[in-house]
TORSEDO-916008 format. One record per residue (C-alpha): residue in three letters; y, x, z. Coordinates in steps of 0.001 Angstrom, whole numbers, plus 524288, in hexadecimal, padded with zeros to 5 digits. Example, Ala and Ser with C-alpha at 12.3 -4.5 7.8 and 13.67 -1.06 7.14 Angstrom:
// TORSEDO-916008
Ala7EE6C8300C81E78Ser7FBDC8356681BE4
***
This chain:
// TORSEDO-916008
Met6B97A5E30AAA105Met6C03A5D64DA9D52Lys6BB9D5D7F3A8F4CLeu6ADA95D998A9404Ile6AEBF5CD6FA9C51Gln6B45A5C5EAA90CFArg6A9085CA47A8829Leu69F695C5ABA927BAla6A63C5B897A930FAsn6A5915B74DA8451Leu697285BB27A845FLeu694175B143A8EF4Ser69B0C5A6A5A8756Ala693975A9E1A7AD3Val686865AA20A81C0Ala689BE59D3FA886ALeu68CA75972FA7B39Ile67FAD59C09A75A1Ala6785D59746A819BSer67E35589B7A804BVal679F058895A721BPhe66CE558FD1A7273Pro66404586DAA7A85Ala6658B57B3BA7153His6628958343A652FAla659AE58E0FA6A4AGln64D51589E0A6357Arg65446586B3A56BBLeu65B4B593C8A565DAsp64F8D59BABA5B51Val6584B5A74CA5E30Pro64D315B12CA604CLeu646B55ACB2A5395Thr638C75AD6BA5919His635365A0BDA5228Thr631FC5A918A4665Asp627A85B05DA4E4DVal61EFD5A440A4FC1Pro618B959CA9A447FAla6200A59046A4112Thr613855885AA4266Pro6065458B03A48E9Gly6001658E33A3BCAAla60B3C5957CA3561Ser605E45A2E8A38C9Met5FA3F5A052A2FD0Ala6011D59954A24AFSer60FC659714A2499Ser60E1558C62A1A84Ile605D8583CFA2391Ser60BC25765FA250ECys6062256BE0A2DC0Asp60D83560E7A2717Gly6040855699A227CAla5F81555D7AA281ALys5EEBA5529AA2BDDAla5E01255181A2D70Gly5D811546A6A277CAsp5E09854285A1C17Arg5D93654A67A11B4Pro5CDDA553F4A106CLeu5D17456087A1748Ala5D03756DCBA1132Leu5CEB757998A19F5Glu5DD3457CC2A1895Asp5E0C756EF0A1CFCAla5D82656FF7A2915Ile5DDF257CF6A2D0ELeu5EBD5577FEA2B03Leu5E93A56C15A336DAla5E3935748AA3E3EIle5EF1957DD9A3DDDCys5F8B3572A3A3E6ESer5F28A56B95A49DBHis5EA2357464A5241Pro5EF4857573A604CLeu5EAA358383A617BLeu5F4B658780A5756Glu5FF7957F9BA5DB5Gly5FCE758667A6AA2Ala5FC8959412A64B2Trp608FB59168A5D0AAla60FB358C73A695FAsp60BB9598F9A705FAla611D05A0EFA6558Arg61E8159949A6644Ala61E9E59B23A74FEAla61CF15A9CBA72F7Ala6285D5A997A695EAla630A65A2C1A7390Asp62CDE5AD66A7D51Val6324C5B777A73BBAsp63F015AFCFA73A1Val63F185AFFEA8274Ser63D625BEC4A8255Lys648655C066A7882Ala6515D5B823A8103Ala651475C308A8B30Tyr659E95CB21A822CTrp664B95C0DCA82B0Pro66EB05BF36A8D9EThr66D775B3FCA9712Leu679075AB65A9A44Asn679975A194AA541Ala68498597DDAA7A9Thr687D759149AB478Thr6922A586AEAB5F8Gly6953057BEDABFA5Val69EF1573DCAC742Glu69F8C5748DAD617Arg6A6AF56BAFADFA2Asp6A90557084AEDA9Asn6AEB3568BFAF91EAla6B1FA56ECAB065EThr6B82B568C2B12BAThr6BD405714FB1DC4Asn6BFC956B20B2B40Tyr6C94A57172B34B8Asn6CC7856E60B42F5Leu6D67956421B460DGly6CFFC55B63B3BDETyr6D53E562A8B3026Ser6CC7B563FBB241DGln6CDCD56973B167BAsn6C6895654BB0A2AGln6C44056E66AFEDCSer6BD7456B76AF1F0Ser6BB4857376AE5C5Thr6B550571E6AD84CSer6B04A57DC5AD101Arg6AC1857EDFAC2EFTyr6A50958B68ABFF6Gly69D56591F3AB51EMet6963459ECDAB336Leu68F4E5A602AA840Asn685965B0D0AAB6CLeu680C85BA92AA15DSer675025C396AA293Trp6703A5CC5EA97A6Val665445D634A9943Leu669575E264A91F8Phe65E325EBB1A94EDAsp651225E9B2A9BA6Phe648FB5F595A978DGly640DD5EDEDA8D9ELys63CAA5E22AA9596Arg641E45D83AA8BDEGly63C755DFF4A8067Ala62EEB5E06AA867CThr62F8E5D1D6A8974Leu633775CED3A7B77Asp628C15D7BBA75F8Arg61EBE5D0C0A7E7AAla6237B5C34DA7A04Arg622D45C77DA6BC9Ala615065CCCEA6D71Leu610CA5C003A73ADLeu617155B89AA686CArg60F435C08FA5EA4Ala603185BE05A66BBAla606015AF63A66E2Asn607F45AF35A5828Ala5FB005B666A567BAla5F4625ACA0A5F9DAsn5FA325A19FA5779Asn5F4B05A7E4A4B38Asp5E77A5A96DA51D2Ala5E79159B11A55A2Leu5EAED597CEA4793Gln5DF4059FBDA42E1Arg5D640598BFA4C66Val5DB1458B31A4871Phe5D97158F19A3A38Tyr5CB8C593CFA3CB8Asp5C7C6587FDA44F1Ala5CD1457E84A3ACEAla5C6115856FA2FAAGln5B98958641A3777Ala5BA15577B7A3ABEPhe5BCDD574A1A2C79Tyr5B14B57CB1A27FAAla5A8BF576A5A3297Leu5ABF65691BA2D52Arg5A92956D5BA1F6EAsp59C505736EA23EDAla598C4566F4A2B20Gln59B1255F57A1EACAla5929A56900A172BAla58803567E9A2187Leu5887455922A2071Asp5875C559F3A119BAla57BB2562EEA1338Ala5758F55984A1D00His5775C54E61A1351Ala570C255678A08BBVal5656455992A11C3Glu5643C54B38A154AArg563F354734A0717Gly5596E5514CA043EAla5516254CD6A0FD3Gln552D253EAEA0B77Glu54E22542229FDE1Ser542775495DA035FLeu53F5853DF5A0C49Ala53F985349AA00C1Glu536D253DA09F8EEAla52D3D53F6FA042FAsn52C88530C5A06ABAla52A7952E1F9F82CArg51F4C537E39F76DHis5195F53287A03D7Asp51A32524A29FED7Gly514485290D9F1FFGly508F352F749F8DDThr50C4E53D4E9F4AEGly5136E54130A0124Thr50F805421EA0F3FLeu514B053AD4A1AF1Ala517E8547CEA2136Asp5210E54B1CA15F4Ser527AE53DE0A1755Leu5296C53F67A25F9Gln52E7754D43A244FAla5384654873A1A47Gln53CDB53DEBA23BAThr53E6E5482CA2E71Asp5461C550E8A253FTyr54ED754591A214CArg551B654195A2F4ELys554F654F93A32ABAla55E7D54FDBA2736Leu564AC54371A2C79Leu56682549E0A39B8Glu56CB9555D1A336DArg575F354D36A2B8DVal57A3654571A3795Asn57C8D55215A3F0DAla5849555743A33B9Glu58CF454B04A33F8Gly58F8354D07A427AGlu5931A55B4AA403CLeu59C74556FCA3595Gln5A39B54DA2A3EAFSer5A46955849A4902Ala5AA4D5618DA3F09Val5B4315573FA3AF9Gly5B8B655599A4913Thr5B98E56441A4B2ALeu5C1FA5661DA3F12Ala5CAA255A9CA42CFThr5CDBC56015A5053Thr5D01156D7EA4A62Leu5DA2756725A41A0Gly5E0BF560C3A4D4BVal5DC39552B4A4B1CAsp5D27D549EBA5223Pro5C3FD54B95A4EF0Asp5C33053DBDA496BThr5CD20540E7A3ECBPro5C66953F15A3198Leu5C5E954C15A2A84Arg5C1AE54FDEA1CFCIle5C0E155D8DA17BBAla5C15E56201A09B7Asp5B5285660DA0293Ala5B1A65745AA0266Gly5B76E57C0B9F746Pro5B18A587BA9F050Ser5AC4C592DE9F86EPro5B73059C449FC4DAsp5B7975AA969F8C7Leu5AEB25B2A3A0193Gly5B6075BF649FFEBGlu5C1DA5BD7AA08ACPhe5BE4D5C733A1367Thr5BC205D3A3A0BCASer5BFBB5DDA3A1648Gly5B5B25E460A1EB0Val5B3BD5E01DA2CA6Ser5BAC35EC23A3220Asp5C6D25E908A29FELeu5C6615DAD4A2E64Ile5C5825DECDA3CACAla5D12B5E7D0A3AFCGlu5D8BD5DCCCA3487Ala5D5685D377A3F91Lys5DA005DD44A49AFLeu5E72D5DDC1A42ECHis5E9885CF7AA3FCBHis5E16B5C68AA486DPro5EADF5BDD5A5012Thr5E2C65BE6EA5C93Leu5E39B5CD24A5CB7Ile5F2105CCEDA593BAla5F4945C3CEA64BAAla5ECFA5CCBAA6DF4Arg5F4925D8C3A6996Glu601A05D1E9A6B0ALys5FDD85CD87A78B8Leu5FAC35DBB7A7BBBGlu6086A5DF86A7727Ala60E035D4D6A7FCCAla6064C5DA20A8B68Arg60BBD5E7B9A8904Asp6197A5E227A880EGln617375DB88A952AIle615175E8FDA9B1EArg622655ED22A95FBIle628785E0BCA9B72Val623805E28AAA955Arg627625F0F2AA938Thr635635EDEAAA564Gln636A75E457AB0C1Thr638545F027AB9B3Leu643C25F574AB1ABPro652455F23FAB30AThr659365E7C2AAB50Ile6673D5E92FAA6A5Ser66EEC5DCA7AA433Leu67C805D86CAA05EIle6818B5CDF4AA9A4Gly68E025C620AA9DDAsn693CA5B95EAAE7DLeu69F955B0EBAAC1ESer6A3E35A70CAB682Arg6AEE159D4CAB88CAsn6B25759482AC3F7Asn6BCC8589CFAC428Pro6BE365846DAD200Ser6C77F57969AD58FPhe6CBB5577A6AE3CFGln6D22A56C44AEAB8Gln6D86856C3DAF851Gln6D6F757ACCAF9B0Ser6E07058187B02B1Gly6E6CC58E43AFF48Pro6EFD259294AF46FLeu6E51B59832AEB9CGln6DBA658F9AAE416Val6D149594C0ADADDGln6D30758F08ACD66Ser6C8265962FAC5FDSer6C0245A27DAC609His6B85F5A99EABBD3Gly6B0DD5B62DABAECAsn6A7E25BE36AB26CSer69F5D5CA0EAB3A3Ile6974C5D2FAAAB01Gly68E675DE20AAE5FIle681A65E58CAACB0Gln676875E286AB5D3Ile66ADF5EB85AB833Ser65EC15E5C9ABEA2Ile655175EFD5AC3E3Pro648015EB62AC967Leu6455C5F399AD57DPhe639105EE42ADBDDAsp6307E5E27CAD902Gly625225E490AE224Phe61D705EC6DAD810Leu61CCE5E035ACF87Ser620AB5E768AC31AGly615835F10BAC47BHis60BBD5E612AC612Arg611585DF36ABA15Val610065EB97AB1DEAla601E15ED36AB61FGln5FF2C5DF00AB2EDAla6056C5E03DAA567Lys5FD855EC87AA27DAla5F0DC5E5D6AA654Gln5F4295DA43A9DABAla5F6E55E371A9240Glu5E9E05EA48A945DAla5E2EF5DD23A9477Gln5E9A25D989A87CAGlu5E58C5E688A81A5Ala5D7835E32FA84F5Asn5D98A5D5B5A7F1DVal5DE7E5DBB7A7267Arg5D26C5E452A716ESer5C98C5D8E3A748FThr5D04A5D0B8A6A28Glu5CEA85DBAFA6036Leu5C0125DC3DA62E0Lys5BED15CD76A61E9Val5C63B5CD0BA5510Ser5BE0C5D82CA4F91Leu5B1745D183A5386Asp5B5D45C49EA4DA7Val5B8DB5CB4DA40C0Trp5ABEC5D2A7A4103Lys5A3E65C662A4385Ser5AB8A5BE0BA39F4Tyr5AA815C82DA2F30His59BCC5C98EA3017Asn599B35BAF6A320CLeu5A1665B869A259FAsn599725C261A1E01Thr58CDE5BC1DA22D7Asp591625AE45A1FDDThr5966B5B252A127DAla5891C5B7C8A0EEDAsn582805AB79A13F7Leu58AB45A2F4A0AE8Asp582CE5A7B39FF49Asn5762A5A7AAA06F4Ser577FE59985A0B3FGln57B36595399FD5EHis56F0059BDF9F80ALeu566F5595A1A02E3Leu56C53588419FF70Asp5699458A0B9F0F0Ile55B9C58E489F394Ala55958582EE9FD07Leu55E42579209F309Arg5555757ED59E89BSer549BC57EE99F218Leu54BBF570AF9F585Glu54C8B56D079E73DVal53FAB573FA9E47FAla538FB56E619F095Arg53D47560959ED66Gly53878561FD9DF4DArg52B45567319E3D5Tyr529DC55C3F9EDB5Lys52CF3551BF9E3ADAla52362557F59DA3EGly518E0557989E49BVal516AD566569E4F2Gly51EE0568F29F0FDThr51D74564DB9FF02Phe526DD55D50A073EThr52777568E5A1091Glu52D0457132A0595Leu53735566BCA02CELeu53AAA56572A1131Asn53C1557411A12CAAla544F65749AA06E5Gln54D5B569B6A0C5CLeu54E6857064A1994Ala551D257D41A12F0Leu55C7157696A0B06Ala5621256FFBA1719Asp5625C57D0AA1E0CAla56879583A0A1216Arg5733C5796FA119DArg5762957B8AA1FFFGln5761158A3CA1E1BArg57F9B58918A12D0Val5890758097A1A96Leu58807589EAA2629Ala58A02595F4A1D96Val5965C59083A173ASer59B8358C16A2478Lys598FD59936A2AE0Trp59F3B5A083A1F9AArg5AB905984DA2021Val5ACE8599CCA2ECFAla5A9B35A85DA2E51Arg5B4185AA7DA2401Leu5BE465A38CA2C47Lys5B9C65AA9DA3881Leu5BBB95B7DDA3241Ala5C96F5B417A2DECGlu5CC505AF03A3BA6Ser5C6F95BB65A41FCLeu5D0395C338A3940Gly5DBAD5BA99A3D46Arg5DEF75B6F0A2F58Leu5DACC5A905A2D5DGly5E3BB5A271A23ADAla5E4F359995A1805Trp5DEA75A406A0F4FAsn5D14E5A26FA15B2Met5D053593A9A15F6Gly5C5E5593B0A0B89Arg5BD47587A7A0ACD
***
């Protein structure tokens, strides 16, 4: 028995030493090692090589990759999702801590003074000073799986938080790319408006010249002026849309809307054959890898673990307990031959805690946990349907917009040729101004259709990648 007591004393001393050192270095040591379960930066889950050093808007023309990097480095949505993931990792550490013993120390100094009055005017004073200390140990040895279920639930929620962080990263990526393309499209629309304005101005000059020369009508001149003023309105509107697009991109990148931004010119058209799988295969892929669906499934696992947790709360808990105490009193003016100089004690034992009755609370908690798990099962199914529908729509929208790329280019080529012919006929005096006006309007519409077709194709391509949950640097084509 004395050897057992001595071992307990040694254990208590070792744990006390660890406890005195651990708080100051806990985060640096990271004993449970859960820091490896969370990305080192908000964007690390997409590209581990991402570095935010030197990322700044406005100092040079931005390529698409630059815009996405700036958004990833500064968007508050990512910071919040990453913080949630780190909080979930800390909750795993808290759950792991339940497997360790707990040690509490109590120490103090106490001063007592007592005066006793007797008859005949006799009194006696007594004072004492005590110095005492105690260490208490408690270590849960067996709890019928409660700690395991709690740890499993925390790990599932951590995986869900990491998936939510990845989903937020995908959304920031998509929003930044969409804002970048919107700005490029606004610039293309403004260029088209300038071209239409120049054409209308040339037609106005030609109509006025023919009217002044007596070969044209006043109606043609007035119609040309109307067409020119309409082109001016379209150009001014395009300039306003461009400024709006600049502000939208700036805020997406985490800077004020008045920050001057320039984007790089469009490069060659990207390869159209990146999504070669059929829509059924893409839906199956999305069901496996989409971060929103992964998060929903992990939350379902956490809800099922919660059922295990509340069930184990009605089961016994077996713990190792022990304490070590010491008291050093000092007495003055104490009568009697015996004076206490010091006392010390220790104990060790096994404690069994058995819940007997809790007012039917445990049954209500189990029913609540089951209902929450059923609700999460429905959420998983709903998320699966939503992901499938997103993939279905995105796939067919991309096919449609890909086909319209060629159609819009052919339309633009024909409109340019028609305007050239109509202008030549009008100058030669064999064509009417109405023919020229119709050709100009057709060209303006063809330019807008071309800009819209390219814009829709770019966004549709990104949307399909986002609906699959695999946006990344590989699909940042210009």
